[in-house]
Structure formats: structure tokens, C-alpha cells
C-alpha positions, 0 to 999 in steps of 0.5 A, spaced: 500 499 500 505 504 500 509 503 494 503 506 490 503 512 495 510 515 492 508 515 485 500 518 487 504 524 491 509 525 485 505 524 478 501 530 480 506 535 482 510 533 475 503 534 471 502 540 474 509 543 473 508 541 465 503 547 463 507 552 467 514 550 464 512 549 457 509 557 458 514 559 460 518 556 455 514 559 449 515 565 452 522 566 450 522 568 443 528 564 441 525 559 444 518 560 440 521 562 433 525 556 434 519 551 435 515 555 429 522 553 424 521 546 426 514 546 426 514 549 418 520 544 417 515 538 419 510 540 415 514 541 408 517 533 409 510 532 410 507 535 405 512 535 400 508 531 394 502 536 395 508 543 395 512 540 389 514 534 385 519 530 385 525 533 382 527 528 376 528 528 369 531 534 365 528 541 362 530 547 358 531 551 364 537 550 365 541 554 371 536 559 372 537 564 377 531 565 382 525 568 380 518 567 380 518 561 376 522 558 380 523 561 386 530 558 388 533 557 381 534 551 377 540 546 376 545 544 370 540 539 368 533 545 369 531 541 375 528 546 381 531 547 387 525 549 391 523 542 389 529 539 391 529 542 398 523 540 399 524 533 398 531 534 401 527 536 407 523 530 408 530 525 408 534 530 412 528 529 418 527 522 417 535 521 418 535 526 423 529 523 428 530 516 427 538 517 428 536 521 435 531 515 437 536 510 436 541 514 439 536 515 445 534 509 446 541 506 446 543 512 450 538 511 456 538 504 457 545 504 458 545 511 462 539 509 466 543 502 468 550 505 470 546 510 474 543 505 478 546 498 477 553 498 481 556 493 477 554 495 470 556 501 471 563 500 470 563 496 464 558 501 461 564 507 463 569 503 459 565 502 453 562 509 452 569 512 454 572 508 448 566 510 443 567 517 445 575 517 443 573 514 437 575 518 431 567 518 429 567 521 422 573 517 419 568 510 422 562 513 419 565 514 412 568 507 412 562 503 414 557 508 409 563 506 404 562 498 405 555 498 406 550 499 400 548 506 401 541 507 403 537 512 408 536 507 413 544 504 413 545 512 414 540 512 419 543 506 424 550 508 422 549 516 425 545 513 431 549 508 433 555 513 434 551 518 437 549 514 443 555 515 447 554 522 449 546 521 450 548 515 455 554 520 459 549 526 460 543 521 462 548 517 466 550 523 470 543 526 471 541 519 474 546 518 479 543 525 482 537 521 481 539 515 485 542 519 490 535 521 492 532 520 499 525 518 495 529 512 492 532 510 498 525 510 501 522 506 495 527 501 496 526 500 503 518 499 501 521 493 497 521 496 490 526 492 485 531 495 482 527 496 474 521 499 477 525 504 481 529 506 475 523 506 470 518 509 476 522 514 479 529 515 475 526 515 468 521 521 469 526 525 471 531 524 466 526 525 460 527 533 460 533 531 459 532 526 454 528 532 450 534 536 450 538 531 448 533 528 442 533 535 439 542 536 439 543 529 437 537 530 431 541 537 428 548 533 429 545 527 425 543 532 419 550 535 419 552 528 419 548 526 413 549 532 409 557 531 410 556 524 408 552 526 402 556 530 400 561 525 400 557 521 395 556 516 401 548 517 401 542 514 398 543 516 390 535 515 389 533 519 395 533 527 395 537 530 401 540 537 402 548 534 401 546 531 395 543 537 393 551 540 394 554 534 392 550 535 384 553 543 385 560 540 386 560 535 381 556 539 375 562 544 377 557 550 377 558 553 384 561 559 382 557 561 377 550 558 380 551 560 387 543 559 388 544 551 388 548 552 394 545 557 398 539 554 399 540 548 401 546 551 406 541 555 409 536 549 410 541 546 414 543 553 418 535 554 420 534 546 421 540 545 426 540 552 429 533 551 430 533 544 434 540 546 438 537 553 440 530 550 441 533 544 446 538 550 450 532 554 452 527 547 454 534 546 458 534 553 462 526 552 463 527 545 466 534 548 471 531 550 477 538 555 478 536 559 472 528 560 475 530 562 481 528 555 484 
């Protein structure tokens, strides 16, 4: 009878704090603008077929500068750059979100286990430190060159190399939470280890997980763009890195500035918005910044 009392006392407090925290978060202009940019990106990705036809083939409108007919201009094949950017948004977001979720699942499992189960902590810490010490970019390039290039192989490669940072963050916060008196109380009342991890420690680190998803997704987008620019992306899927690769291969970077400007701006806006949104969310949840 006593164990549920702990949950009933903590859950309403958490729920009551959610709405004011989100209001405080969205009152920040930088946070609001960042969220709006991310929402626009998501809408573009979902509604890409309704906004523009998927670029393919060639046309006579070769290397046209931005105009009313082609908002972002055209490339050396006459394909519309705006359509490429819109369809590239879908691929870049899918890889960014999926890779960050892979990193979150692996990192959260390892970080939470390390924070509560001491025998696991030593081995997990060594593995995490080794992964963090590895040269990530060369290894991703090597793996991407070996396996068949596709959206999903890139997603798995980026996600697998991104989990150590998530695991370290969650472990650090989990160690603080596991030392709280109410964790000792739950243990005295007979709660098993995994129940304490999932019912007490996990809810306390969820805000940090949200921040980790945003930051990891932004880094995943950069990684995907870099790998695609090196020719290691999916040749059948449009992405912002592929647009830059096409501009470099066609040798028109110096004369067709629009072919590299707009995908670069898309990468910049997405990465900057996700980073700022994560940082502002972290500021809101930090009691030291709120006078708590």
C-alpha cells in the first residue's frame, strides 16, 4: 500500500509543473521562433508531394537564377532547386529524428543502468569512454563506404555513433536522482531495481532526454549532409547534402550560387533551431536559472 503512495504524491506535482514550464518556455522569443521553424520544417517534410513534384529528368530551364517561376533557381539539368530542398527536408528530417531516437534508446538504457546498477556502471563507463575517444567521422565514412548506401543504413550508422554522449548525460543526471532520499525510501519499501529505474529515475531525466533528442538530431542532420556531400548518401533520395554534391560535381558552384546557398541555409536553420530549442528548454528546466 505504501509504494503507490510515493507515485501518487509525485505524479500530480510533475503534471502541475508541465503547463507552467511550457508557457515559460514559449514566452522566450528565441524558443518560440525555433519551435516555429521546426514546425515549418516538419510540415514541409510531410507535405512535400503536395508542395512540389519530386525532381527528376531534365528541362530546358538550365541554371536559371531565382525568379517567380523558380523561387530558388534551377541546376545544370534544369531541375528546380526549391523542389530539391523541399524533398531534401523529408530525408534530412527522417535521418535526423530516427538517428536521434536510436541514440536515445541506446544511450538512455545504458545511462540509466549505469546510474543505478553499480556493477554495470564500470563496464558501461569504459565502453562509453572508448566510443567517445574514437574518431567518429572517419569511422562513419568507412562504414558508409562499405555498406550499401541508403537512408536507413546512414540512419543506423549515425545513431550508433551518437549514443555515447546521450548515455553520459543521462548517467550524470541519473546518479544525482538515484542519491535522492525518496529513492532510498522506495528501496526500503521493497521496490525492485528496474521498478525504481523506470518509475522514479526515468521520469526525472525525461527533460534531459528531450534536450538530447534535439541536439542529437541537429548533429545527425550535419552528419548526413556531410556523408551525402562525400557521395556516401542514398543516390535515390533527395537530401540537402546531395544537392550540394550535385553542385560540386557539375562545377557550377562559382556561377550558380543559388544551388549551394539554399540547401546550406536549410541546414543552418534546422540545426540552429534545434540547438536553440534544446538550450532554451534546458534553461527552463534548470531551477538555478528560474530562481528555484
